[in-house]
C-alpha atoms as one frame of an Amber mdcrd trajectory, in Angstrom:
protein
  -2.513   1.869  20.412  -2.939   2.362  16.669  -0.828   0.701  13.993  -1.281
   1.657  10.329   0.201  -0.602   7.652   0.356   0.297   3.958   1.317  -2.745
   1.940   2.398  -2.992  -1.667   5.046  -4.086  -4.100   6.480  -0.543  -4.418
   8.213  -1.473  -7.647   9.413   1.258  -7.522   7.990   3.555  -4.856   6.778
   6.770  -6.516   5.351  10.131  -5.529   1.794   8.791  -5.670   2.606   6.186
  -3.017   4.110   8.835  -0.775   1.154  11.197  -1.258  -1.164   8.432  -0.042
   1.039   7.604   2.951   1.298  11.257   3.959  -2.473  11.760   3.604  -3.195
   8.734   5.798  -0.661   9.811   8.424  -2.233  13.271   8.528  -5.791  11.912
   8.695  -4.992   9.805  11.768  -2.182  11.951  13.196  -0.236   8.708  13.425
   2.789   7.208  11.666   2.262   4.904   8.692   4.440   1.846   8.111   5.009
   0.944   4.457   5.261  -2.824   4.072   6.967  -4.034   0.875   5.788  -7.465
  -0.214   8.279 -10.216  -0.947   6.363 -12.434  -3.357   2.851 -11.087  -3.961
   0.690 -14.100  -4.829  -1.931 -12.083  -6.750   0.514 -10.317  -9.089   3.334
 -11.178 -11.468   6.848 -11.174  -9.969   8.216  -7.666  -9.280  10.722  -6.014
 -11.591  13.228  -5.357  -8.796  14.146  -7.767  -6.039  12.920  -7.281  -2.506
  16.143  -5.752  -1.199  16.175  -3.110  -3.935  12.514  -2.265  -3.354  12.953
  -2.007   0.409  16.058   0.128   0.024  14.250   2.510  -2.340  11.445   2.834
   0.222  13.948   3.631   2.962  15.535   6.310   0.795  12.124   7.750  -0.030
  10.997   8.153   3.592  14.333   9.123   5.127  13.917  12.166   7.359  10.107
  11.799   7.470   9.173  10.719  11.019   5.573   9.849  10.133   6.592   7.370
   7.408   8.374   4.123   8.297   9.423   0.959   6.474   8.440  -2.439   7.881
  10.433  -5.313   6.337   8.507  -8.122   8.020   7.222  -9.661   4.781  10.734
  -9.786   3.339  11.930 -11.758   6.342   9.204 -14.390   6.045   9.992 -17.577
   4.152   7.706 -18.694   1.365   4.839 -16.790  -0.215   3.610 -13.733   1.595
  -0.083 -13.103   2.225  -1.661 -10.034   3.805  -3.544 -12.182   6.292  -0.229
 -13.614   7.561   1.172 -10.132   8.097  -1.932  -9.080  10.002  -1.903 -12.224
  12.134   1.699 -11.531  13.083   0.956  -7.878  13.844  -2.085  -8.783  15.933
  -0.037 -11.303  17.918   2.560  -8.604  18.622   0.128  -5.863  19.641  -2.569
  -7.886  21.401  -6.345  -7.988  20.967  -7.087  -4.408  22.007  -4.870  -2.505
  19.567  -6.400  -0.869  16.504  -4.785  -2.036  13.263  -5.525  -0.367   9.936
  -4.571  -1.934   6.613  -4.320   0.623   3.791  -4.899  -0.267   0.159  -5.974
   1.478  -3.007  -9.648   1.222  -3.890  -8.583  -0.331  -7.197  -7.095  -3.184
  -5.152 -10.115  -3.221  -2.830 -12.285  -3.993  -5.856 -10.251  -7.182  -6.318
 -10.099  -8.122  -2.646 -12.250 -11.225  -3.140  -9.370 -12.770  -5.138  -7.001
 -12.522  -2.146  -6.108 -15.418   0.134  -8.565 -15.704   3.059  -9.699 -12.155
   2.345 -12.641 -12.103   4.751 -10.309 -12.937   7.634  -8.557  -9.612   7.066
 -11.523  -7.889   8.729 -11.190 -10.152  11.770  -7.660  -8.861  12.263  -7.748
  -5.232  11.137  -9.746  -2.385   9.704  -9.437  -1.690   5.985  -8.882   1.840
   4.729  -9.572   2.252   1.020  -7.667   5.173  -0.503  -8.756   6.777  -3.739
  -6.751   6.004  -6.860  -7.172   7.270 -10.431 -10.265   5.711 -11.997 -11.912
   4.914  -8.657 -14.484   6.610  -6.448 -14.987   6.438  -2.693 -18.797   6.148
  -2.648 -20.756   2.957  -2.035 -22.458   2.916  -5.428 -19.125   2.773  -7.273
 -17.885  -0.184  -5.242 -21.219  -1.971  -5.571 -21.041  -1.698  -9.371 -17.400
  -2.713  -9.625 -17.171  -5.470  -6.997 -20.539  -6.769  -5.717 -19.012  -9.514
  -3.554 -16.576  -7.142  -1.869 -19.321  -4.560  -1.400 -21.562  -7.107   0.289
 -18.808  -7.757   2.838 -17.853  -4.115   3.273 -21.268  -2.453   3.410 -22.191
  -3.389   7.014 -18.655  -2.485   8.085 -18.716   1.033   6.562 -17.824   3.598
   9.234 -16.612   7.200   9.487 -12.844   7.472   9.468 -12.689   8.634  13.073
 -14.142   5.397  14.425 -11.313   3.188  13.216  -8.825   4.253  15.888 -11.217
   3.454  18.743 -11.907  -0.191  17.809  -9.474  -3.064  17.165 -10.714  -4.316
  13.792 -13.650  -5.052  11.522 -14.487  -1.680   9.958 -14.059  -0.164   6.520
 -13.619   3.488   5.672 -12.687   5.267   2.424 -10.311   8.214   2.131 -10.328
  10.739  -0.708  -6.877  11.866  -1.847  -6.541  15.526  -2.833  -4.870  16.232
  -5.118  -5.227  12.819  -6.747  -1.888  11.900  -8.249  -1.708   9.766 -11.361
   1.707   8.106 -11.075   1.914   4.326 -11.215   4.824   1.948 -10.827   4.047
   0.373 -14.186   4.285   3.814 -15.813   7.681   4.431 -14.222   8.977   1.071
 -15.425   7.553   1.568 -18.911   9.079   5.021 -19.252  12.481   3.769 -18.169
  12.299   0.869 -20.620  11.263   3.200 -23.457  13.921   5.812 -22.725  11.311
   8.461 -21.850  11.568  11.016 -19.014  10.732   9.345 -15.716  12.827  10.751
 -12.864  10.189  13.320 -11.848   7.751  10.537 -10.962   9.871   9.278  -8.053
  11.746  10.967  -5.188  15.190  12.191  -6.201  17.097   9.696  -3.990  15.072
   6.865  -5.545  15.856   8.087  -9.061  19.550   8.143  -8.179  19.370   4.621
  -6.769  17.596   3.302  -9.871  20.308   4.784 -12.091  23.169   3.611  -9.877
  21.845   0.057  -9.771  20.712  -0.040 -13.402  17.185  -1.096 -12.419  14.400
  -1.558 -14.976  16.882  -1.106 -17.815  17.913   2.363 -16.643  21.597   1.748
 -17.491  20.638   2.519 -21.088  18.888   5.799 -20.180  21.504   7.607 -18.128
């Protein structure tokens, strides 16, 4: 059994997020569950509440069998840490299942600031996906995040090995084409009254307008 989890704030979900999720699903020939965070401890509070963000994700992946939404972090009381989500998933699937946690390499470079970050590798593999301004090679990560690199280097494996072991490995994934959208750009464009709808799926753009999120009521 293989379970792939792609966590994030998704505030809002945009085409770059979906390109990553589709690339990962294709690379493993396995569905990817997008896991919206409730109260990310390493970031400022999100611009939209958890229900709005989860609903936008559900609209974005509707009709796409390989992309799912997992609301488990929204149903957990208190602050939500990745290690808690992986502990819960491991308890559900048992010790033999392969679990892959997907995150951008820009976030990987900050992994040593996360709660109990080394324990993540005891529960799952980590798949680092390329983001603008990052590279997938070892030398880039060593320059940017020496402490993370020291942990990751002995775990570095080809992508194909992750599905055959329960946890403990790291593999990078290049994204082609590399999309440049970011949630902060979407929010900034909405706030400034600039064109933004093309950065997100059409149903998500409609939801943002209907709900007046991120100040969009002034940019109809």
